[in-house]
C-alpha positions as CSV (number, residue, x, y, z in Angstrom):
1,M,122.9,145.6,118.0
2,T,123.7,142.1,116.8
3,L,121.0,140.2,114.9
4,S,121.4,136.5,114.8
5,P,121.9,134.7,111.4
6,A,118.7,132.7,111.9
7,W,116.7,135.9,112.5
8,L,118.2,137.7,109.4
9,D,117.5,134.3,107.3
10,E,113.9,134.6,108.4
11,L,113.6,138.3,107.5
12,R,115.1,137.4,104.0
13,A,112.6,134.6,103.5
14,R,109.6,136.7,104.3
15,T,110.8,139.5,102.0
16,V,109.8,139.6,98.3
17,L,112.9,141.0,96.8
18,S,111.3,142.4,93.7
19,A,108.7,144.2,95.7
20,V,111.7,146.0,97.5
21,I,113.3,146.9,94.2
22,A,110.2,147.7,91.9
23,P,109.6,151.2,93.6
24,T,113.0,152.7,92.4
25,V,113.8,150.2,89.4
26,K,111.5,149.4,86.4
27,L,111.4,145.6,86.5
28,L,110.4,143.3,83.6
29,R,109.4,139.7,83.9
30,A,111.9,137.3,82.3
31,G,110.9,133.7,83.1
32,R,111.2,133.0,86.7
33,E,113.3,136.2,87.2
34,W,113.0,140.0,86.6
35,K,115.3,142.0,84.5
36,A,116.1,145.7,84.5
37,C,118.8,148.2,83.6
38,C,121.2,148.2,86.5
39,P,120.6,150.9,89.2
40,F,124.3,150.9,90.2
41,H,125.8,151.8,86.8
42,N,124.5,153.5,83.6
43,E,123.5,151.1,80.9
44,K,121.1,150.8,78.1
45,T,120.6,146.9,77.8
46,P,119.4,145.3,80.8
47,S,121.9,143.1,82.7
48,F,120.5,143.5,86.1
49,T,118.4,140.5,87.3
50,V,116.2,139.7,90.4
51,N,115.5,136.4,91.6
52,D,112.8,136.2,94.2
53,D,113.1,132.4,94.8
54,K,116.7,132.7,95.6
55,G,116.4,136.2,97.4
56,F,119.2,138.0,95.5
57,Y,120.0,140.3,92.7
58,H,123.0,140.4,90.4
59,C,124.3,142.7,87.6
60,F,126.2,140.9,84.9
61,G,127.6,144.3,83.9
62,C,129.2,145.7,87.0
63,G,129.0,142.8,89.4
64,A,126.5,144.3,91.9
65,H,125.2,141.6,94.1
66,G,123.1,141.3,97.2
67,D,120.0,140.8,99.0
68,A,117.1,143.1,100.0
69,I,119.1,144.6,102.9
70,R,122.2,145.1,100.7
71,F,120.0,146.8,98.1
72,L,118.5,149.3,100.5
73,T,122.1,150.1,102.0
74,D,123.8,150.3,98.7
75,Q,121.2,151.7,96.4
76,R,119.3,153.9,98.8
77,G,122.1,154.6,101.2
78,M,120.3,153.6,104.3
79,P,122.1,152.6,107.3
80,F,122.0,148.8,108.0
81,M,119.8,148.9,111.0
82,D,117.4,151.3,109.4
83,A,117.2,148.9,106.4
84,V,116.4,145.9,108.7
85,K,113.8,147.8,110.5
86,E,112.0,148.8,107.3
87,L,112.0,145.3,105.9
88,A,111.0,143.7,109.3
89,G,108.0,146.2,109.5
90,K,106.7,145.1,106.2
91,A,107.3,141.5,107.0
92,G,105.5,141.7,110.3
93,M,108.5,140.8,112.4
94,D,109.8,142.4,115.6
95,V,113.5,143.5,115.7
96,P,115.3,142.0,118.6
97,T,116.1,144.3,121.4
98,P,119.8,145.2,121.9
99,D,121.7,142.5,123.7
100,P,124.8,143.6,125.2
101,K,126.3,140.1,125.4
102,A,125.4,139.5,121.8
103,Q,127.2,142.8,120.8
104,E,130.2,141.7,122.8
105,R,130.2,138.3,120.8
106,A,129.9,140.2,117.5
107,E,132.9,142.3,118.3
108,R,134.6,139.3,119.4
109,A,133.9,137.4,116.3
110,A,135.2,140.3,114.2
111,S,138.5,140.4,116.0
112,L,138.8,136.6,115.6
113,T,138.6,136.9,111.7
114,D,141.7,139.0,111.9
115,V,143.4,136.3,113.9
116,M,142.4,133.7,111.2
117,A,143.7,135.9,108.4
118,S,147.2,136.0,110.3
119,V,147.1,132.3,110.7
120,S,146.5,131.6,107.2
121,A,149.2,133.9,106.0
122,W,151.6,132.1,108.4
123,Y,150.7,128.7,107.0
124,V,151.3,130.0,103.5
125,E,154.8,131.2,104.6
126,Q,155.6,127.7,105.8
127,L,154.7,126.1,102.6
128,N,156.7,128.4,100.6
129,G,159.7,128.2,103.1
130,L,162.6,125.7,103.5
131,G,160.3,123.3,105.6
132,G,157.7,123.3,102.8
133,A,159.6,121.2,100.4
134,D,157.9,117.8,100.9
135,A,154.5,119.6,100.9
136,R,155.3,121.3,97.6
137,E,156.5,118.1,96.0
138,Y,153.1,116.5,97.1
139,L,151.3,119.3,95.4
140,K,153.3,118.9,92.4
141,R,152.5,115.2,92.1
142,R,148.8,116.1,92.3
143,G,149.2,118.5,89.5
144,I,148.7,121.8,91.7
145,D,150.8,124.6,90.6
146,A,151.7,127.9,92.3
147,V,148.8,129.8,91.0
148,T,146.3,127.3,92.1
149,Q,148.2,127.2,95.5
150,Q,147.9,130.9,95.8
151,K,144.2,131.1,94.7
152,F,143.1,128.6,97.3
153,G,145.5,129.9,100.0
154,L,147.2,126.5,100.6
155,G,149.5,126.4,103.5
156,L,151.5,124.1,105.8
157,A,151.3,123.4,109.5
158,P,154.8,122.2,110.7
159,D,155.1,118.9,112.5
160,N,155.7,120.7,115.7
161,R,153.5,121.0,118.8
162,T,154.1,124.7,119.5
163,A,155.3,126.1,116.2
164,L,152.2,128.2,115.5
165,K,151.8,129.1,119.2
166,R,155.3,130.5,119.4
167,A,155.2,132.3,116.1
168,L,151.8,134.0,116.7
169,D,152.1,134.6,120.3
170,K,151.4,138.3,119.9
171,L,147.8,137.4,118.8
172,G,147.2,136.1,122.2
173,E,146.8,132.4,123.4
174,D,143.1,132.9,124.4
175,R,142.1,134.0,120.9
176,L,144.1,131.2,119.3
177,V,142.3,128.7,121.5
178,E,139.0,130.3,120.8
179,T,139.5,129.9,117.0
180,G,140.4,126.3,117.5
181,M,144.0,126.7,116.5
182,L,145.3,125.9,119.9
183,I,144.1,123.0,122.0
184,K,143.9,123.7,125.7
185,P,143.9,120.6,127.9
186,E,141.1,120.3,130.3
187,E,143.5,119.3,133.0
188,G,144.8,122.3,135.0
189,G,148.5,123.2,134.6
190,K,148.9,121.9,131.3
191,D,150.2,123.9,128.3
192,S,148.2,124.6,125.2
193,Y,149.5,123.1,121.8
194,D,149.0,123.5,118.2
195,R,145.9,121.5,116.8
196,F,147.3,121.0,113.3
197,R,150.7,119.5,113.0
198,G,152.5,118.1,109.9
199,R,149.6,118.8,107.6
200,L,148.8,120.4,104.3
201,M,146.3,123.3,105.3
202,F,143.2,124.3,103.4
203,P,141.6,127.6,104.7
204,I,137.8,127.4,104.8
205,R,136.3,130.7,103.9
206,D,132.7,132.2,104.5
207,A,130.7,133.9,101.6
208,R,132.7,137.0,102.1
209,S,136.1,135.3,101.5
210,R,137.1,135.5,105.2
211,V,139.1,132.7,106.7
212,I,137.0,131.0,109.4
213,A,138.4,127.6,109.8
214,F,140.9,125.1,108.3
215,G,141.0,121.5,107.0
216,G,144.3,119.8,107.2
217,R,145.5,116.7,105.1
218,I,148.3,114.7,106.9
219,L,151.5,114.4,105.0
220,G,152.8,110.9,105.4
221,E,151.5,108.2,107.6
222,G,148.9,108.8,110.4
223,E,145.1,109.2,111.1
224,P,142.9,110.9,110.6
225,K,143.8,111.7,107.0
226,Y,141.9,114.9,107.1
227,L,141.4,117.0,110.2
228,N,139.0,120.0,110.5
229,S,138.7,122.8,112.8
230,P,136.1,122.4,115.7
231,D,132.9,124.4,115.7
232,T,133.7,128.0,116.9
233,V,132.2,131.3,117.1
234,L,133.2,131.8,113.4
235,F,132.6,128.2,112.2
236,D,129.5,126.1,112.1
237,K,130.6,122.9,110.4
238,G,126.9,121.9,109.6
239,R,126.1,125.0,107.8
240,T,129.5,125.9,106.0
241,L,130.6,124.7,102.5
242,Y,134.2,124.8,101.3
243,N,134.6,127.3,98.3
244,I,131.2,128.9,98.8
245,D,132.8,132.3,98.1
246,V,134.1,131.2,94.7
247,A,131.4,128.7,93.7
248,G,128.5,131.2,94.5
249,P,129.2,133.8,91.9
250,A,130.4,131.0,89.4
251,S,127.2,129.0,89.8
252,R,125.2,132.0,88.5
253,T,127.3,132.1,85.3
254,A,127.5,128.3,84.9
255,K,123.8,127.8,85.9
256,R,124.6,124.7,88.0
257,L,126.4,124.0,91.2
258,I,128.3,120.9,91.9
259,V,128.8,119.2,95.2
260,V,131.9,117.0,95.8
261,E,133.3,115.2,98.8
262,G,136.6,116.6,99.4
263,Y,138.9,119.7,99.1
264,M,141.2,118.2,96.5
265,D,138.0,117.4,94.3
266,V,137.0,121.0,94.4
267,I,140.5,122.2,93.4
268,G,140.8,119.5,90.7
269,L,137.5,120.8,89.0
270,D,138.7,124.3,89.4
271,R,141.9,123.5,87.6
272,A,139.8,122.2,84.7
273,G,137.9,125.5,84.6
274,I,134.8,124.3,86.7
275,S,134.7,126.8,89.4
276,E,131.1,126.1,90.6
277,A,132.0,123.3,93.0
278,V,131.7,123.2,96.9
279,A,132.3,120.5,99.3
280,P,131.0,119.5,102.9
281,N,133.7,119.9,105.5
282,G,134.4,116.2,106.1
283,T,130.8,115.4,107.1
284,A,127.7,114.2,105.4
285,L,125.5,116.8,103.8
286,T,123.4,118.4,106.6
287,E,120.0,120.2,106.4
288,G,121.7,123.4,106.8
289,Q,124.1,122.8,104.0
290,L,121.2,121.7,101.7
291,E,119.3,125.0,102.3
292,R,122.7,127.0,101.4
293,L,122.9,124.9,98.2
294,W,119.3,125.7,97.1
295,R,119.7,129.3,97.8
296,L,122.3,129.1,94.9
297,D,120.8,126.5,92.5
298,P,117.4,124.6,92.6
299,A,119.0,121.4,91.6
300,P,122.6,121.0,92.8
301,I,124.5,118.1,91.2
302,L,126.0,115.6,93.7
303,C,129.3,114.1,92.2
304,F,130.6,111.9,94.9
305,D,133.4,109.5,94.7
306,G,132.8,106.1,92.7
307,D,133.5,103.9,95.7
308,N,131.1,102.3,98.2
309,A,131.7,105.1,100.7
310,G,130.7,107.8,98.1
311,K,127.6,105.7,97.0
312,K,126.5,105.6,100.6
313,A,127.0,109.4,101.1
314,A,125.0,110.1,98.1
315,I,122.1,107.9,99.3
316,R,122.3,109.5,102.7
317,A,122.2,113.0,101.1
318,A,119.1,111.9,99.0
319,L,117.1,110.6,102.1
320,R,118.1,113.7,104.1
321,A,116.9,115.7,101.3
322,L,113.4,114.1,100.9
323,P,111.3,116.0,103.7
324,L,112.8,119.4,102.3
325,L,111.9,118.8,98.7
326,R,109.6,121.3,96.9
327,P,108.7,121.9,93.3
328,D,111.4,124.4,93.0
329,R,114.2,122.4,94.7
330,T,115.7,118.9,94.3
331,L,119.0,117.0,93.8
332,K,120.8,115.3,90.8
333,F,123.5,112.8,90.9
334,V,126.5,111.7,88.8
335,E,128.0,108.3,89.6
336,L,131.7,108.2,88.8
337,P,133.7,105.2,87.5
338,A,134.4,102.6,90.1
339,G,137.2,103.7,92.5
340,K,137.6,107.2,91.0
341,D,137.1,110.7,92.4
342,P,136.4,113.9,90.4
343,D,140.1,114.9,90.7
344,D,141.1,111.5,89.4
345,V,138.7,111.8,86.3
346,V,140.1,115.4,85.5
347,R,143.6,114.3,85.7
348,E,143.2,111.3,83.5
349,G,140.6,112.5,81.0
350,G,140.7,116.3,81.2
351,K,137.7,118.6,81.4
352,E,135.9,116.6,78.5
353,A,135.8,113.5,80.6
354,I,134.1,115.2,83.7
355,E,131.8,117.4,81.6
356,A,130.6,114.2,79.6
357,L,129.4,112.8,83.1
358,L,127.9,116.1,84.3
359,A,126.0,116.5,81.3
360,S,123.6,113.6,82.1
361,P,123.0,113.6,86.0
362,E,120.5,111.3,87.4
363,P,117.2,112.7,89.0
364,L,116.7,112.0,92.7
365,D,113.6,109.9,92.1
366,S,115.6,107.6,89.8
367,R,118.7,107.4,92.1
368,L,116.6,106.3,95.0
369,W,114.7,103.8,92.9
370,R,117.8,102.3,91.5
371,H,119.5,102.1,95.1
372,E,116.4,100.1,96.6
373,L,116.2,98.1,93.4
374,D,119.8,96.8,94.0
375,A,119.4,96.4,97.8
376,E,118.5,92.8,97.7
377,P,117.8,90.0,95.1
378,L,114.0,90.0,94.3
379,N,113.6,86.3,94.4
380,T,111.0,85.9,97.1
381,P,107.5,87.5,97.7
382,E,109.1,89.1,100.8
383,A,111.8,90.8,99.1
384,W,109.2,92.3,96.5
385,A,107.3,93.4,99.5
386,G,110.1,95.0,101.2
387,L,111.1,97.0,98.0
388,K,107.4,98.3,97.8
389,Q,107.4,99.2,101.5
390,R,110.7,101.1,101.4
391,L,109.5,103.1,98.3
392,V,106.3,103.9,99.8
393,E,108.0,105.0,103.1
394,H,110.4,107.1,101.1
395,A,107.5,108.9,99.5
396,K,105.9,109.5,102.9
397,Q,109.0,111.3,104.0
398,I,108.3,114.2,101.4
399,E,106.3,116.8,103.2
400,H,105.1,118.5,100.2
401,P,101.8,116.7,99.5
402,D,101.6,116.9,95.7
403,L,105.3,115.9,95.4
404,S,104.9,113.1,98.0
405,R,101.9,111.7,96.0
406,M,103.8,112.0,92.5
407,Y,106.9,110.1,93.8
408,R,104.7,107.6,95.4
409,E,102.7,107.1,92.1
410,D,105.9,107.0,90.0
411,W,107.8,104.5,92.1
412,L,104.7,102.1,92.4
413,N,104.2,102.4,88.5
414,R,107.8,101.4,88.1
415,F,107.5,98.5,90.7
416,Y,104.3,97.1,89.0
417,E,105.8,97.3,85.7
418,L,108.8,95.3,87.0
419,R,106.8,93.0,89.1
420,R,104.2,92.0,86.8
421,P,106.1,89.7,84.4
422,N,107.8,88.0,87.4
423,Q,105.0,87.5,89.9
424,S,102.9,84.4,90.4
425,P,99.1,84.8,89.1
426,I,97.0,86.5,91.5
427,P,93.6,85.0,91.9
428,G,91.1,86.8,89.4
429,A,94.1,88.3,87.3
430,T,95.3,87.0,83.9
431,R,98.7,85.4,83.8
432,D,100.4,87.5,81.3
433,R,98.9,91.0,81.9
434,R,101.3,93.8,81.3
435,P,100.9,97.2,83.0
436,F,98.4,99.5,81.4
437,A,100.1,101.8,78.7
438,N,99.6,103.5,75.4
439,G,95.8,103.4,75.7
440,Q,95.7,99.6,75.8
441,R,92.1,98.4,76.2
442,W,91.4,97.0,79.6
443,T,89.2,93.9,80.0
444,P,87.9,92.4,83.3
445,P,90.1,89.7,84.8
446,A,89.7,86.2,83.3
447,P,88.7,83.4,85.5
448,P,91.5,82.0,87.6
449,V,93.2,78.8,86.7
450,G,93.5,75.9,89.2
451,A,91.2,74.5,91.9
452,N,93.0,76.3,94.7
453,A,92.9,79.6,93.0
454,R,89.3,79.3,91.9
455,A,88.3,78.6,95.5
456,I,90.1,81.7,96.7
457,A,88.7,83.8,94.0
458,Q,85.1,82.4,94.7
459,Q,85.5,83.8,98.1
460,G,87.4,86.9,97.2
461,I,87.6,90.1,99.2
462,D,84.9,90.2,101.8
463,A,82.0,92.5,100.5
464,P,82.2,95.2,103.2
465,T,85.9,95.8,102.4
466,A,85.4,95.8,98.7
467,R,82.5,98.3,98.9
468,A,84.5,100.5,101.2
469,L,87.4,100.6,98.5
470,I,84.9,101.5,95.8
471,L,83.2,104.2,97.9
472,G,86.6,105.6,98.7
473,F,87.6,106.1,95.1
474,A,84.3,107.5,94.4
475,N,85.0,110.1,97.1
476,Y,88.7,110.6,96.3
477,P,88.9,109.9,92.5
478,E,92.4,111.7,92.2
479,E,93.8,108.5,93.9
480,L,92.5,106.3,91.1
481,P,95.5,106.6,88.6
482,A,98.1,105.6,91.2
483,H,96.1,102.5,92.2
484,C,94.2,101.7,89.1
485,E,96.1,98.4,88.3
486,Q,96.0,97.2,92.0
487,L,92.2,97.8,91.9
488,A,91.7,96.2,88.6
489,H,93.1,92.8,89.7
490,L,91.6,92.4,93.0
491,P,89.4,89.3,93.3
492,I,86.0,90.9,94.1
493,A,83.5,88.0,94.5
494,D,80.3,90.2,94.8
495,R,79.3,90.6,91.1
496,G,77.7,94.1,91.7
497,T,80.7,95.5,93.4
498,A,83.0,94.0,90.9
499,K,80.9,95.7,88.1
500,L,81.5,98.9,89.8
501,R,85.1,98.4,90.0
502,D,85.3,97.7,86.3
503,E,83.4,100.8,85.5
504,F,85.7,102.8,87.6
505,V,88.9,101.3,86.1
506,E,87.5,101.8,82.6
507,A,86.9,105.4,83.4
508,A,90.3,105.8,84.7
509,L,92.1,104.2,81.9
510,H,90.3,105.8,78.9
511,G,89.8,109.3,79.8
512,G,86.5,109.1,81.7
513,A,85.5,111.9,84.2
514,L,87.4,111.3,87.4
515,D,85.3,113.7,89.7
516,R,83.2,112.8,92.6
517,E,79.9,113.6,91.1
518,A,80.4,111.5,88.0
519,L,81.7,108.5,90.0
520,H,78.9,108.7,92.5
521,T,76.5,108.8,89.5
522,I,78.0,105.5,88.5
523,L,77.5,104.2,92.0
524,G,73.8,105.4,91.9
525,T,73.3,103.9,88.5
526,E,74.6,100.4,89.5
527,N,72.7,100.6,92.7
528,G,69.5,101.4,91.0
529,A,68.9,97.8,90.3
530,S,68.4,97.1,94.0
531,G,66.3,100.1,94.7
532,G,68.9,102.9,94.8
533,T,70.2,102.2,98.2
534,S,73.8,102.8,98.8
535,P,75.9,99.7,99.3
536,R,77.1,99.0,103.0
537,A,80.6,99.9,103.4
538,M,83.1,99.6,106.4
539,G,83.6,102.8,108.4
540,F,87.0,104.0,107.0
541,S,87.8,107.7,106.8
542,F,87.7,107.5,103.1
543,T,84.1,106.3,103.0
544,R,82.9,109.5,104.7
545,R,82.9,112.7,102.6
546,D,83.4,114.8,105.5
547,S,86.8,113.3,106.7
548,D,89.9,115.2,106.5
549,P,91.1,114.8,102.9
550,D,94.7,114.1,103.5
551,R,94.0,111.5,106.1
552,A,91.3,109.9,104.0
553,R,93.7,109.7,100.9
554,S,96.4,108.3,103.1
555,D,94.2,105.6,104.6
556,L,92.7,104.8,101.1
557,A,96.3,104.2,99.6
558,A,97.2,102.1,102.6
559,A,94.0,100.1,102.4
560,V,94.4,99.2,98.7
561,E,97.9,98.1,99.4
562,I,97.1,96.0,102.3
563,V,94.2,94.2,100.5
564,A,96.3,93.6,97.3
565,A,99.2,92.2,99.5
566,S,96.7,90.1,101.3
567,E,95.6,88.4,98.3
568,E,99.2,87.7,97.3
569,V,99.9,86.3,100.7
570,E,96.7,84.2,100.7
571,Q,97.7,82.6,97.3
572,A,101.2,82.1,98.6
573,L,99.9,80.4,101.8
574,V,97.7,78.1,99.7
575,D,100.6,76.9,97.6
576,A,102.8,76.5,100.8
577,T,100.3,74.5,102.4
578,E,100.1,72.2,99.4
579,R,103.8,71.8,99.3
580,L,103.7,71.0,103.0
581,K,101.3,68.2,102.3
582,R,103.5,66.7,99.6
583,D,106.9,67.2,101.5
584,V,106.8,67.6,105.2
585,T,110.1,69.6,105.9
586,E,111.2,72.2,108.4
587,E,111.7,74.6,105.7
588,A,108.2,74.2,104.3
589,Y,106.8,74.3,107.8
590,E,108.6,77.5,108.5
591,E,107.5,79.2,105.2
592,Q,103.9,78.3,105.9
593,Q,104.0,79.8,109.4
594,R,105.8,82.9,108.1
595,L,102.9,83.4,105.5
596,K,100.3,83.0,108.2
597,Q,102.1,85.6,110.4
598,A,102.2,87.9,107.5
599,Q,98.5,87.1,106.8
600,K,97.6,88.0,110.5
601,E,99.6,91.2,110.5
602,L,97.9,92.5,107.1
603,R,94.6,91.8,108.6
604,Q,95.5,93.8,111.8
605,R,96.8,96.6,109.8
606,L,93.5,96.9,107.7
607,A,91.4,96.6,111.0
608,S,93.6,99.6,112.4
609,L,92.3,101.8,109.7
610,V,88.5,101.3,110.5
611,G,87.1,104.3,112.2
612,T,90.0,106.4,111.7
613,D,89.7,110.2,110.9
């Protein structure tokens, strides 16, 4: 019977490895892992570790390594299918029924690995033969000696359309086509021909060190510079990582995993004694590749080239990782000097140069913040609003709710810290107010300066909306820290509601109790002067205590941002209108109309939240 890789991955994910091992091995907790004396060899000092998060065990004494299935087959001597059935029963999974076609495919795949081994050996012969002189000279210039060539199995595809086909015809044309080594034209009657010609060949191996595909670098002029095998029965480009068979074990010793862009970068790092490096196969990192990385290390370090293409690849990987983030898995980034790749750094500065860069990787949140900050000059209100919107949207992509809120809070804190010294005065806010920090005493906003600002402030936020926000924070006080500064500087004209706001901000900034009952007590105390009636508030999801909490918190965050943005737009519109009165130009008119449209859109967005749940 053949079990699909996806089904086996699901079985491993549902299996707690320590629970499988504990009945026969005495495990001791050691941080996030378990330790024990190895059951595969005699020892007195524990060197056997079990990691439930990554789903594998490893002995640093004898090298035993594997997952739950491997433990049952190797340590208990169970047949593979018996081990699978035992684990599936405990995990509540049904073992797929035998599939004759799947069995046939598995047998076919097994035979194809033999084909790829023969192809790889033939390529090595060509590199070391008479026709490989130019390729060997190229490798010499790149600092790759014979030992490294042998370690990575480097070879040469001759610049001939049928050299491999003729040399390995005994393997069968159909199998060479199925492995992607030959191309069979779709037009009937045309002969097949070699896929790789005139290229230095890099064998791509699976975790068991079996050759499953190739990458080829052209020697001389021509495009593409690198050519990879197509997806086959053996090779899934989106799930495979170059050097995974070497980097996997090495990462456990080094306690880190490095991701670079190309084959030569992996080899360059290995030459410097850094073997825990992998590379995607000529594509951007995929979700499948990220999952494989995280099985080896909770925070892989992406060390891409120091050119624009490398920076873009790093950001694409960061954005692709956002929905998959969890407290136990993230990414880190190292940005190389302009125009350099890891191999360049090693050849020019040795291991010390690359280690100096790897010693201080940049966290994912900081890398995305820096990327968005550099995206465009922050010289207009629209640019500032765009930065804020992009950060909020990134945070929304994170599916883990706590992480999503923390990313959002961190980015917005950075945004307001950066924005405050540069922004125009907001009605109801002091001109030189800095972000709250270090226990700084907060004081209510000073009266606005200027006739126009005072006019806006006197009108302020409409009373129902202001009351709705206050009630929302009373219902969901955990949102106060993230939006405290926005709330503090909103121009609330109604004195009673403004006083409630001040009490809430004071509690949030100076260690006051931030629980529902405490804040509702403040609400009740302030309303007591008017007979204890609750203030009327608009019907948002966050004003009702029986709403879905996640939806209510999301709506509350959106409402605060919309209201704060509306006040800034309102002030900017007043200023633009005044400028238009003084100087009637097309530019001034367009600016006024743009701000009016922004004002309209913000009002529509706020109205769309009313009545949601």
